[in-house]
VEXMAR-533375 format. One record per residue (C-alpha): x, y, z; residue number from 1; chain. Coordinates in pm, whole numbers, always signed. Each point is the difference from the previous one (the first is absolute). Layout:
BEGIN
   east  north     up resi chain
      X      Y      Z  NUM     A
...
END
This chain:
BEGIN
   east  north     up resi chain
  +3816  +6221  +5052    1     A
   +209   +277   +202    2     A
   +367   +131    -57    3     A
   +299   -185   +119    4     A
    +44   +252   +269    5     A
   -375    -38   +124    6     A
    +21   -387     +7    7     A
   +347    +44   +207    8     A
   -203   +206   +232    9     A
   -271   -238    +61   10     A
   +206   -321    +15   11     A
   +367    +44    +43   12     A
   +234   -302    -36   13     A
   +217   -125   +291   14     A
   +350   +116    -52   15     A
   +267   +198   +221   16     A
   -116   +321    -87   17     A
   -339    -67   +163   18     A
    +94   -232   +286   19     A
    +73   +118   +370   20     A
   +370   -108    +56   21     A
    +98    -95   +375   22     A
   +338   -115   +113   23     A
    +45   -303   +245   24     A
   +297   -120   +167   25     A
   +102   -356     -7   26     A
   -242    -80   +295   27     A
   -308   +164   -188   28     A
    +19   +317   +214   29     A
    -94   +307   -170   30     A
   +338   +234    -37   31     A
   -150   +267   -240   32     A
   -373   +133    -66   33     A
    -94   +196   -323   34     A
   -287   +258    -61   35     A
   -166   -265   -225   36     A
    -13   -264   +299   37     A
   -129   +263   +220   38     A
   -294    +78   -262   39     A
    -66   -367    -45   40     A
    -20    -89   +369   41     A
    -31   +313   +213   42     A
   +313    -47   +234   43     A
   +266   +279    +37   44     A
   +364    -74    -37   45     A
     +6    +19   +367   46     A
   -267   -265    +54   47     A
   +129   -227   -266   48     A
   +389    -10    +14   49     A
   +115   -257   +265   50     A
   -309   -224    -21   51     A
    +19   -355   -140   52     A
   -171    -45   -326   53     A
   -239   -239   +160   54     A
   -151   +291   +216   55     A
   -142   +156   -300   56     A
   -180   -294   -126   57     A
   -308   -171   +141   58     A
    +11   -302   +217   59     A
    -40   -255   -270   60     A
   +258   +129   -222   61     A
   +257    +81   +271   62     A
    +23   -372    +97   63     A
   +144    -48   -360   64     A
   +289   +250    +31   65     A
   +249   -232   +141   66     A
    -37   -243   -291   67     A
    -21   +297   -232   68     A
   +357   +112   +131   69     A
   +145   -339    -75   70     A
   -134     -8   -349   71     A
   +155   +345    -64   72     A
   +342   -126   +138   73     A
    -36   -326   -213   74     A
   -149   +133   -318   75     A
   +158   +349    +11   76     A
   -389   +179     +4   77     A
   -341    -68     +6   78     A
   -318   +128   -179   79     A
   -348    -34   +137   80     A
   -295   +139   +170   81     A
    -61    +89   +373   82     A
   -242   +173   +216   83     A
   +153   +314   +171   84     A
   -149   +187   +303   85     A
    -61   +363    -34   86     A
    +81   +239   +274   87     A
   -375    +51    +69   88     A
    -48   -392    +60   89     A
   -170    -49   -367   90     A
   +184   -271   -224   91     A
    +93    +38   -345   92     A
   +108   -260   -265   93     A
   +338    +83   -152   94     A
   +213   -175   -268   95     A
   +358    -19   +121   96     A
   +356    -75   -135   97     A
   +296    -52   +224   98     A
   +315    +41   -176   99     A
   +369    +25   +146  100     A
   +152   +332    +36  101     A
   +324    -42   -119  102     A
   +282   +206   +158  103     A
   +394     -7     +6  104     A
     -4    +68   +388  105     A
   -203    -63   +294  106     A
   -250   -258    +85  107     A
   -234   -160   -260  108     A
   -322   +181    -28  109     A
   -334    -91   -198  110     A
   -211   +257   -216  111     A
   -365    -55    +30  112     A
   -211   +137   -260  113     A
   -388    +19    +95  114     A
   -302    +85   -229  115     A
   -356    +14    +98  116     A
   -193   -287   -168  117     A
   -304   +219    -68  118     A
   +226   +219   -215  119     A
   +202   -238   -211  120     A
    -97   -306   -215  121     A
   +273   -216   +115  122     A
   +353     -7   +111  123     A
   +275    +85   -253  124     A
   +154   -307   -164  125     A
   +339    -10   -157  126     A
    +43    -96   -346  127     A
   +160   -337    +99  128     A
   -314    -76   +198  129     A
   -214    +76   -323  130     A
   +220   -206   -219  131     A
    -34   -277   +223  132     A
   -377    +27    +27  133     A
    -66    +10   -376  134     A
   +309   -255    -96  135     A
   -120   -277   +258  136     A
   -366    +54    -67  137     A
   -166   -328   -176  138     A
   -208   +227   -216  139     A
   +138    +85   -320  140     A
    +85   +394    -21  141     A
   +114   +205   -300  142     A
    +49   +356   -121  143     A
    -37   +104   -350  144     A
    +65   +332   -163  145     A
   -244   +225   -188  146     A
   +125   -223   -316  147     A
   -120   -296   +209  148     A
   +371   -151     -7  149     A
   +121   -157   +312  150     A
   +215   +218   +245  151     A
    -16   -212   +301  152     A
   -158   -320   +116  153     A
    +48   -240   +311  154     A
   +130   -364     -4  155     A
   -340   -118    +67  156     A
   -116    +91   -351  157     A
   +250   -248   -140  158     A
   -239   -286   +105  159     A
   -252    +97   -281  160     A
   +273    -11   -277  161     A
   +211   +258   -172  162     A
   +335    -49   +185  163     A
   +168   +188   +276  164     A
    -63   +378    +61  165     A
   +325    +89   -203  166     A
   -121   -151   -299  167     A
   -334   +170     +6  168     A
   +164   +376     -5  169     A
   -106   +156   -299  170     A
   -244   -266   -138  171     A
   -372    +21    -33  172     A
   -221   -281   +133  173     A
    -69   -141   -370  174     A
   +388    -37    -25  175     A
     +6   -221   +312  176     A
   -332   -181     +1  177     A
   -118    -26   -361  178     A
   -270   -265    +89  179     A
   -205   +233   +217  180     A
   -256   +250   -125  181     A
   +230   +271    +43  182     A
   -207   +249   -172  183     A
   -264    -11   +261  184     A
   +268    +35   +280  185     A
   +145   +302   -160  186     A
   -318   +148    -67  187     A
    -85     -5   +384  188     A
   +356   +151    +50  189     A
    -82   +291   -264  190     A
   -353    +68   +163  191     A
   +175    +44   +341  192     A
   +248   +205   -144  193     A
   -245   +240   -175  194     A
   -264    +18   +290  195     A
   +201    -78   +323  196     A
   -262   -237    +88  197     A
   +122   -306   +172  198     A
   -116   -331   -117  199     A
    -14   -308   +229  200     A
   -119   -336    -28  201     A
    +73    -34   -374  202     A
     +0   -373    -80  203     A
   +210   -153   -290  204     A
    -41   -359   -110  205     A
   +255   -138   -272  206     A
   +334   -181    -23  207     A
   +330   +139   +138  208     A
   +341    -86    -82  209     A
    +71   -175   +314  210     A
   -294   -213    -62  211     A
    -61    -62   -369  212     A
   -227   -290    +29  213     A
   -194   +107   +297  214     A
   -275   +248     +3  215     A
    +46   +245   +278  216     A
   -192   +299   +131  217     A
   +145   +314   +164  218     A
   -142   +316   +174  219     A
   +174   +314    -72  220     A
    -31   +355   +141  221     A
   +118   +300   -169  222     A
    +86   +362   +156  223     A
   +164   +313   -169  224     A
   +314   +140   +168  225     A
    +22   +370    -11  226     A
   +314   +257    +41  227     A
     +0   +285   +264  228     A
   -187   +198   -257  229     A
   -292   -243    -38  230     A
   +136    -96   -366  231     A
    -34   -370    -83  232     A
   +337   -199    +29  233     A
   -124   -351    -71  234     A
   -231   -286   +118  235     A
    +49   -204   +311  236     A
   -155   -352    -28  237     A
    -16   -313   +208  238     A
    -71   -353   -116  239     A
   -153   -289   +201  240     A
    -31   -361   -103  241     A
   -373   -120    +61  242     A
     +7   -298   -240  243     A
   -108   -229   +277  244     A
   -307   +226    +94  245     A
    -57    +40   -355  246     A
    -20   -355    -57  247     A
   -203    -66   +309  248     A
   -267   +243   -161  249     A
    +17   -174   -334  250     A
    -75   -346   +179  251     A
   -290   +149   +200  252     A
   -116   +164   -317  253     A
    +18   -325   -190  254     A
   -192   -190   +279  255     A
   -267   +269    +14  256     A
    -47    -43   -377  257     A
     +1   -396    +38  258     A
   -298    +58   +258  259     A
   -178   +215   -248  260     A
    +49   -212   -321  261     A
    +31   -376   +119  262     A
   -313   -167    +73  263     A
   -255   +233   -181  264     A
   -172   -309   -124  265     A
    -54   -353   +126  266     A
   +144   -169   -312  267     A
   +339   -194    +57  268     A
   +163    +70   -323  269     A
    -92   +365    +14  270     A
   +143    +44   +356  271     A
   +329   -196    -94  272     A
    +39   +235   -295  273     A
    -77   +319   +230  274     A
   +306   -124   +215  275     A
   +228     -6   -293  276     A
   -131   +327   -140  277     A
    +58   +169   +353  278     A
   +371   -120    +45  279     A
   +107   +105   -352  280     A
   +210   +243    -36  281     A
    +32   +142   +343  282     A
   +152   -332   +154  283     A
   +114   -203   -273  284     A
     +6    -44   -401  285     A
   -172   -327    -41  286     A
   -255   -177   +241  287     A
   -159   -352    -36  288     A
   -288   -137   +204  289     A
    -56   -355     +0  290     A
   -287   -163   +183  291     A
    -70   -367    +77  292     A
   -229   -134   -241  293     A
   -253   -119   +262  294     A
    +10   +349   +135  295     A
    -98   +148   -346  296     A
   -302   -219     +9  297     A
   -109   +104   +357  298     A
   +119   -334   +161  299     A
    +94    -19   +355  300     A
   +373    -59    +28  301     A
   +163   -199   +276  302     A
   +128   +210   +301  303     A
   +354    +92    -30  304     A
   +233     +0   -307  305     A
    -54   -278   -263  306     A
   +235   -313    +66  307     A
    -19    -94   -368  308     A
    +17   +247   -280  309     A
    -56   -289   -261  310     A
   -346    -56   +151  311     A
    -57   +382    +46  312     A
    +77   +168   -355  313     A
    +30   +364    -19  314     A
   -176   +207   -252  315     A
   +106   +361   -114  316     A
   -283   +213   +130  317     A
   +160   +349    -48  318     A
   +311   +165   -128  319     A
   +140   +326    -99  320     A
   +301   +154   -164  321     A
   +137   +320   -107  322     A
    +92   -143   -359  323     A
   -281   -170   -197  324     A
   +279   -224   -159  325     A
    +78   -114   +357  326     A
   -364   -106    +57  327     A
    -31   -190   -329  328     A
   +325   -216   +117  329     A
   -194   -105   +306  330     A
   -240   -245    +76  331     A
   -346   +115   -120  332     A
   -302    +66   +249  333     A
   -174   -325    +92  334     A
   +281   -219   -123  335     A
   +198   -243   +222  336     A
   +308   +176   +155  337     A
   +230   -288    +41  338     A
   +319    +30   +228  339     A
   +285   -213    +55  340     A
    +19   -197   +350  341     A
   +211   +204   +242  342     A
    -25   +344   -199  343     A
    -89   +278   +230  344     A
   -371    +16   -112  345     A
    -31   -352    +98  346     A
   +178    +33   +336  347     A
   -202   +306    +95  348     A
   -338   -200    -97  349     A
   +110   -311   +206  350     A
   +155   +193   +300  351     A
   -220   +306    +19  352     A
   +320   +201    +27  353     A
   +103   +316   -218  354     A
   +322    -17   -202  355     A
   +229   +274   -111  356     A
   +264    -24   -283  357     A
   +161   +349    +14  358     A
   +253    -98   -280  359     A
    -90   -262   -233  360     A
   +232   -194   -243  361     A
   -210    +19   -316  362     A
   +214   -310   -143  363     A
    -39   -201   +306  364     A
   -373    +66    +72  365     A
   -265   -288   -135  366     A
   -320    +39   +153  367     A
   -273    -87   -260  368     A
    -52   -346    -86  369     A
    -80   -108   -375  370     A
   -346   +149    -45  371     A
   -155   +187   -281  372     A
   +103   +369    -30  373     A
   +324    -46   +225  374     A
   +373    -13    -81  375     A
   +262    -99   +255  376     A
   +215   +280   -138  377     A
   -279   +274    +86  378     A
   +225   +153   +285  379     A
   +273    +72   -250  380     A
   -210    +81   -272  381     A
   -202   +251   +194  382     A
   +287   +117   +197  383     A
   -151    -72   +333  384     A
   +262    +74   +292  385     A
   -198    +25   +324  386     A
   -303   -204   +128  387     A
   -233    -81   +308  388     A
   -276   -262    +44  389     A
   -259    +37   +242  390     A
   -264   -241    +93  391     A
   -362    +89     +0  392     A
   -122   -112   +315  393     A
   -328    +77   +194  394     A
   -179   -136   +288  395     A
   +277   -253    +29  396     A
    -49   -131   -366  397     A
   +244    +36   -268  398     A
   -160    +96   -318  399     A
   +280    +79   -248  400     A
   +318   +199    -26  401     A
    +93   +333   -138  402     A
   +322    +59   -168  403     A
   +178   +332    -52  404     A
   +293   +103   -248  405     A
   +203   +294    -85  406     A
   +165    +45   -338  407     A
     +3   +353    -89  408     A
    +77   +146   +329  409     A
   +376    -79   +114  410     A
    -81    +36   +386  411     A
    -51   -364   +124  412     A
   -287    -92   +246  413     A
   +117    +50   +351  414     A
   -187   -112   +336  415     A
   -212   +283    +10  416     A
   -119    -86   -347  417     A
    -82   -359   +123  418     A
   -183   +141   +301  419     A
   -210   +243   -221  420     A
    -79   -288   -235  421     A
   -101   -230   +289  422     A
   -261   +276   +135  423     A
   -137    +45   -373  424     A
    -48   -374    -70  425     A
   -150    -36   +360  426     A
   -258   +255    -63  427     A
    -77   -144   -339  428     A
    -13   -354   +130  429     A
   -294    +84   +223  430     A
   -169   +123   -314  431     A
    +83   -297   -187  432     A
   -131   -211   +248  433     A
   -339   +200    +41  434     A
    -28    -34   -393  435     A
    +66   -376     +8  436     A
   -257    -56   +300  437     A
   -237   +213   -189  438     A
    +79   -160   -323  439     A
    -93   -353   +167  440     A
   -324   +151   +139  441     A
    -98   +182   -305  442     A
    +51   -307   -208  443     A
   -231   -174   +231  444     A
   -262   +252     -4  445     A
    +25    +27   -394  446     A
    -38   -376    -39  447     A
   -294    +12   +257  448     A
   -126   +320   -185  449     A
    +23   -170   -333  450     A
   -128   -340    +87  451     A
   -323   +175   +137  452     A
    -62   +191   -342  453     A
   -168   -182   -268  454     A
   +260   -228   -171  455     A
   -199    +20   -308  456     A
   -321   +196    -67  457     A
   -292   -226    -72  458     A
   -156    -69   -358  459     A
   -328   +188    -38  460     A
   -208   +166   -299  461     A
    -90   +310   +203  462     A
   +325   +205    -32  463     A
   +356    -45   -140  464     A
   +226    +77   +298  465     A
   +371    +61    +98  466     A
   +161   +117   +313  467     A
   +329   +142   +123  468     A
   +132    +17   +354  469     A
   +316   +190    +97  470     A
   +124    -30   +375  471     A
   +121   +288   +192  472     A
   +365    +66    +29  473     A
   +227   -168   +266  474     A
    -23   +299   +238  475     A
   -379     -6    +32  476     A
    -46   -391    -43  477     A
   -248   -222   -192  478     A
   -332   +116    +64  479     A
   -363   -112    -18  480     A
   -121    +92   -332  481     A
   -213   -264   -188  482     A
   -226    -62   -286  483     A
   -223   -266   -116  484     A
   -234   -129   -271  485     A
   -308   -222   +143  486     A
   -241   -150   -243  487     A
   -362    +33   +105  488     A
   -315   -172   -114  489     A
   -174    +93   -296  490     A
   +331    +74   -179  491     A
    +58   +277   +205  492     A
   +330   +100   +138  493     A
   +113   +180   +299  494     A
   +312   +231     +6  495     A
   +198    +93   +299  496     A
   +291   +199   +124  497     A
   +100    +71   +353  498     A
   +290   +107   +215  499     A
    +69    -84   +380  500     A
   +160   +268   +230  501     A
   +349    -55    +94  502     A
   +278   -196   -187  503     A
   +208   -316    +68  504     A
    -96   -374    +56  505     A
   -270   +103   +207  506     A
   -177   +204   -246  507     A
    +30   -273   -261  508     A
   -166   -241   +247  509     A
   -271   +255    +63  510     A
    -56    +58   -382  511     A
    -43   -390    -49  512     A
   -262    +10   +300  513     A
   -180   +260   -169  514     A
    +19   -149   -353  515     A
   -156   -339   +145  516     A
   -299   +197   +165  517     A
    -69   +182   -316  518     A
    -10   -324   -216  519     A
   -214   -165   +268  520     A
   -259   +291     +8  521     A
    +18    +40   -368  522     A
    -99   -359     -3  523     A
   -337    +95   +151  524     A
   -101   +205   -301  525     A
    -36   +277   +212  526     A
     +0   +376   -139  527     A
   +334   +199    +25  528     A
   -132   +244   +286  529     A
   -107   -323   +167  530     A
   +323   -167    -48  531     A
   +197   +304   +177  532     A
   -242    +21   +268  533     A
    +67   -352   +122  534     A
   +387    +42    -83  535     A
    -20   +321   +224  536     A
   -167   -212   +291  537     A
   +250   -265    -20  538     A
   +296   +254    +34  539     A
   -163   +193   +262  540     A
    -74   -298   +220  541     A
   +336   -147    -17  542     A
   +199    -14   +307  543     A
   +364   -120    +47  544     A
    +44   -369   +142  545     A
    +61    -12   +364  546     A
   +330    -37    +90  547     A
   +174   +123   -303  548     A
   +234   +304    +71  549     A
    +71   +243   -288  550     A
   +336    +14   -116  551     A
   +142   +329   +124  552     A
   +258    +18   -266  553     A
   -259    -55   -271  554     A
    -53   +379    -49  555     A
    -58   +173   -337  556     A
   +215   +297    +13  557     A
   -153   +139   -309  558     A
   -370    -26    +91  559     A
    +58     +8   +369  560     A
   -206   -274    +67  561     A
    +55   -308   +221  562     A
     +0   -350    -72  563     A
   -377    -46   +143  564     A
    -75   +260   -323  565     A
   +105   -307   -245  566     A
    -95   -321   +107  567     A
   -370    -66    -88  568     A
   -255    +63   +259  569     A
    +15   +345   +150  570     A
   +306    +36   -195  571     A
   -208     -8   -299  572     A
   -180   +307   +108  573     A
    +34   +280   -251  574     A
    +34   -232   -298  575     A
   -173    +84   -319  576     A
   -184   -189   -250  577     A
   -173    +63   -340  578     A
   -247   -265   -106  579     A
   -142     -5   -363  580     A
   -275   -227   -155  581     A
    -37     -7   -374  582     A
   -278   -201   -189  583     A
    +91    -54   -347  584     A
   -365    -64    -94  585     A
   -106   +354    +20  586     A
   +333   +158    +76  587     A
   -115   +122   +336  588     A
   +283    +92   +259  589     A
    -62    +30   +358  590     A
   +284   +116   +241  591     A
    +50   +127   +346  592     A
   +326   +116   +182  593     A
   +134    +11   +371  594     A
   +256   +261    +14  595     A
   +133    -62   -345  596     A
    +29   +188   -309  597     A
   -270    -22   -254  598     A
    +75   -173   -334  599     A
    +44   +138   -347  600     A
   -146   -108   -326  601     A
   +165    +27   -327  602     A
   -248    +20   -256  603     A
    +15   -166   -361  604     A
   +112   +332   -131  605     A
   +310     -5   +235  606     A
   -139   +297   +236  607     A
    +55    -54   +380  608     A
   -278    +81   +236  609     A
    +23    -10   +369  610     A
   -324   -142   +161  611     A
   -178   +194   +277  612     A
    -35   -264   +272  613     A
   -108    +78   +352  614     A
   +288    -68   +243  615     A
    -89   -218   +285  616     A
   +214     +5   +297  617     A
   +299   -231    +39  618     A
    -62   -339   +130  619     A
    -47    -36   +377  620     A
     +9   +384    +78  621     A
   -369    +28     +1  622     A
   -221   +267   -164  623     A
   -316     +8   -237  624     A
   -102   -282   -195  625     A
   +164    -93   -314  626     A
   -158    +97   -338  627     A
    -19   -166   -324  628     A
     +6   +179   -345  629     A
   -123   -165   -329  630     A
   +138   +100   -336  631     A
    -46   -137   -351  632     A
   +318    -76   -201  633     A
    +18    -63   -370  634     A
   +194   -296   -134  635     A
   +335    +51    -48  636     A
    +42   +242   +304  637     A
   +292    -53   +243  638     A
    -64    +29   +350  639     A
   +316   +130   +187  640     A
    +37   -123   +380  641     A
   +310   +126   +207  642     A
   +130    +50   +337  643     A
    +96   +345   +108  644     A
   +368    -44    -27  645     A
    -54    +32   -385  646     A
   -117   +355    +40  647     A
   +302    +95   +234  648     A
   +258    -23   -287  649     A
   +365    +12    +56  650     A
     -1   +309   +228  651     A
   -202   -186   +291  652     A
   -233   +297     +1  653     A
   -383   -138     +7  654     A
   -197   +280   -175  655     A
   -307   -162   -162  656     A
    -46   +277   -281  657     A
   +367     -5   -100  658     A
    +14   -377    +32  659     A
   -337    -27   -218  660     A
   +164   +215   -277  661     A
   +321   -212     +2  662     A
   -231   -322    -35  663     A
   -208   +153   -262  664     A
   +313    +91   -210  665     A
   +142   -353    +40  666     A
   -325   -185    -67  667     A
    -89   +210   -324  668     A
   +347   -117   -166  669     A
    -90   -301   -209  670     A
   +167   -345    +43  671     A
    -23   -298   -207  672     A
   -141   -209   +261  673     A
   -200    +13   +326  674     A
   +286   -150   +177  675     A
   +239   +252   -178  676     A
   -201   +278   +110  677     A
    -22   -114   +339  678     A
   +399    -51    +35  679     A
    +41   +339   -185  680     A
   -210   +188   +239  681     A
   +180   -139   +307  682     A
   +348    +63   -138  683     A
   -115   +376    -92  684     A
   -153    +79   +325  685     A
   +195   -196   +252  686     A
   +370    -15    +85  687     A
   +197   -316     +6  688     A
    -14    +17   +382  689     A
   -318   +160   +100  690     A
    -65   +129   +336  691     A
   -323   -175    +14  692     A
   -144   -326   -158  693     A
   -156    +39   -337  694     A
   -298   -238   -136  695     A
   -179    +69   -327  696     A
   -265   -217   -176  697     A
   -106    +92   -350  698     A
   -329   -166   -101  699     A
   -139    +55   -342  700     A
   -352    -81    -22  701     A
   -215   -242   -215  702     A
   -357     -8    -89  703     A
   -169   -345    -91  704     A
   -189     -3   -301  705     A
   -362    -49    -35  706     A
    +71   -375   -133  707     A
   +159    -73   +346  708     A
   -307    +99   +206  709     A
   -337   -136    -17  710     A
   -286   +125   +223  711     A
   -377   -114    +54  712     A
   -247   +183   +181  713     A
   -240   -278   +199  714     A
   -316    +20   +158  715     A
    -67   -141   +331  716     A
   -164   -306   -109  717     A
   +122   -389    +38  718     A
    -81    -91   -341  719     A
   +266   +257   -115  720     A
   +266   -250   +137  721     A
    -25   -215   -323  722     A
    +40   +302   -222  723     A
   +302   +124   +175  724     A
   +165   -341    -42  725     A
   -106     -5   -381  726     A
   +163   +371    -50  727     A
   +310    -78   +175  728     A
    +63   -320   -208  729     A
    -62   +211   -305  730     A
   +245   +243    +98  731     A
   +264   -255    +82  732     A
    -52   -162   -339  733     A
    +66   +344   -149  734     A
   +322    +44   +195  735     A
   +113   -352    -96  736     A
    -19   -112   +361  737     A
   -240   -297    -34  738     A
   +230   -212   +232  739     A
   -129   +237   +275  740     A
   -355    -32    -82  741     A
   -107   -254   +268  742     A
   +184   +167   +292  743     A
   -131   +335    -89  744     A
   -365   -133    -43  745     A
    +33   -139   +349  746     A
   +134   +331   +133  747     A
   -245   +224   -170  748     A
   -279   -216   +125  749     A
   +106     -5   +352  750     A
    +75   +358    +14  751     A
   -316   +118   -168  752     A
   -204   -242   +174  753     A
   +158   +121   +355  754     A
    -77   +339    -81  755     A
   -356    -42    -94  756     A
    -72   -190   +299  757     A
   +171   +244   +263  758     A
    +20   +363   -186  759     A
   -211   +277   -125  760     A
    +18   +219   -269  761     A
   +125    -29   -356  762     A
   +245   -263   -102  763     A
   +287    +30   -228  764     A
   +227   -274   -138  765     A
   +326    +68   -164  766     A
   +277   -202   -150  767     A
   +353   +156    -41  768     A
   +261   -176   -194  769     A
   +349   +125    +95  770     A
   +288   -178   +150  771     A
   -301   -209   +180  772     A
   -346    -65    -79  773     A
   -228   +196   +251  774     A
   -340    -69    +52  775     A
   -160   +289   +202  776     A
   -350    +10   +150  777     A
   -125   +324   +142  778     A
   -282    +85   +203  779     A
   -128   +285   +212  780     A
     +5   -183   +335  781     A
   +252    +60   +297  782     A
    +30   -348   +120  783     A
   +292   -201    -74  784     A
    -44   -393    -79  785     A
   +212   -212   +222  786     A
   +144   -367    -85  787     A
   -153   -275   +191  788     A
    +98   -359    +52  789     A
   -316   -189    -11  790     A
    -67   -331   +146  791     A
    -94   -293   -211  792     A
   -368    +20   +139  793     A
    -26   +376   -131  794     A
   -181    +38   -308  795     A
   +148   +364   -105  796     A
   +296   +212    +84  797     A
   +241   -154   -232  798     A
     +9   +256   -293  799     A
   +285   +245   +124  800     A
   +201   -312   +125  801     A
    -14   -139   -376  802     A
   +109   +352   -128  803     A
   +307    +14   +234  804     A
    +77   -371   -122  805     A
    -30    +72   -359  806     A
   +145   +345    -41  807     A
   +349   +164    +77  808     A
   -143   +237   +236  809     A
   -321   +174   +109  810     A
   -130   +295   +218  811     A
   -219   +272    +82  812     A
    +57   +381    -34  813     A
   -216   +268    +63  814     A
    -62   +307   -210  815     A
   -201   +310    +49  816     A
   -344   -150    -98  817     A
    +20   -353    +93  818     A
   +249   -297     -6  819     A
   +182   -211   -288  820     A
    +44   -379    +70  821     A
   +293   -104   -235  822     A
   +174   -301   -115  823     A
   +307    -57   -199  824     A
   +122   -291   -203  825     A
   +344     -6   -177  826     A
    +52     -1   -367  827     A
   +352   -179     +8  828     A
    +31   -342   -114  829     A
   -290    +34   -255  830     A
    +68   -110   -343  831     A
    +53   +282   -252  832     A
END
């Protein structure tokens, strides 16, 4: 920064010393010309004197001269900008001041002072003009000295409190505005005094004396004032009230937070609570959210406001207060919120219109009817002084009412607050209605899902079994995970887990179709790889019914799939399934997988091993054929079948190694029972609201003792039939099942005779006493017998017909080296 003289040379102020003076007569004719005027415009005195002033101006400004002459006569002078014309024809912008030349004799004349605009920052203003400018300004202006004491302020500053300017003199800001953060303001002033750097746009939020019950916001600017030698003399600052702008920003910020925080789940009560949480404390001190009871159940309310609140009770769905003691005095979450007829909440509910009570009379207000946890003196007791009620409406339906209270802040609600509350509630209402509609749909899907899952696992002696199912959270929706336990012939059992791609009611229906198909295929006594092969064909061949248009709105946002991927035909493409067959006679376990995690085995010593199982393709996608793996399990081993949601854990990351480590750790923890272990594993690995469905099936294996199985190798000789009958009867007698001897003799006779006549190779007869009495005949032939209905004249063909009539069920299953014809008889109802 240069010296004062340098600055003066660079840019001189407009004053009498620098201006070019010219004298005019009363008619605006030049009567006297000066050297400075000649330097500015180029005219010599001889060329300028006698000319009218209009001739020295451009044509546009020359037309203004008559009017300016009249203004000078009326106002005693004039100051402004004109464009003069130089002697060489060029133009120059000049600042002009016209003032009367007072003389005691002679005609009146005018003194004109001209200064080139390019050389001066503006025209010189009198002190009177400057005082008018700062005193009439709507902006608060003040000057403090280096001790930060007031030396001058304008009238506009009084609107912010502190009294008139005369009362401020000699005082500091803390003396006149004790409620403000005066330390922060004075820190800004000291910074300006020390550095000389101006500060602009400094915002201050607080309470001033002029509005002690209303939060205000002001924008301040600070500039240092220096004397002629550049020494600081004080600080000049301005104050502008931006309370309205500040409140608008607060409201927009609150609505932004509402958009981020409300509706993060599709749970009705959580959404209602999010509305209350967002509004406290930025808008109100206490907020209650009451929803119609039918809404909480996911029901469809009638269009418009309810006509009778007695038939449509309200329940407290969410509430928030700055004071826990206040919350304890309110109606509890889930309880009935009863209001008196004609009270503001009831009026808002029945009319669909908001209500504003800026100033409440705590002694006169009676809203709550007699109900648990409510008292009529609650307004006086809690100090509630201002309230608003806003109906919760979405898509033309009233869902409930939200009530806002203030108790600590003395500032009452106003129309701006009511408008903000309406915007806030309207945003939340859409989320509440979405949650309501989803609750209804999810409940229907969950009912369907649970109805399609086994209600009770069947009784059998092969395994001790238990299962757990946990549906996905409300954002994802109920999925298609499932499990099943299917008794098979020969005391064997099939264990199945699977999952359908997608979520929602369509996925649940698709799961039911797949489970039914698996049970049908299992009844054919097929091997695991054959079951999955046929199931894969069924899914691949599925086609949507003609004329069925998919619901474009049924889109799974998490999975990115459409409704077609969640219905059952082509929508089952990509589903996974694990099919396991366990034989308790010898402990053999055969299994195959289609796009599904392999099972784990908990040994009798408690160690967990994950079985190596070839991963076949998911159902319907095509690929190599499925492969089965056979392992032998010791009695007391526990098979762990699960869907992949169990490996994802609570971080929604499906990493098989990490997931297996988690599962191994949970399985190795001891539990008092198989059911206890199953629930403990799910609770340890799966959050309460998982991203994906989880199904877990635990099956502890059993081995039949040698006393429960009897086997005979038979030669291919018709005479052996009699020996087979006698051996079977002796075994039944040893088991105490003499009541079944007649039927068993007939079954053994017919099955062995049929094999001897039609089969080749060795014959084996086996009796198994388990949940039922099983009679099996093995041969190496590949031809299955067929049930016939002979005519009265036929001499044969009645053997299998008699077997089917006398036994509970019968069938044929193929094994690698032949086939087994079997028949079962129930053991229930026999005397002990």
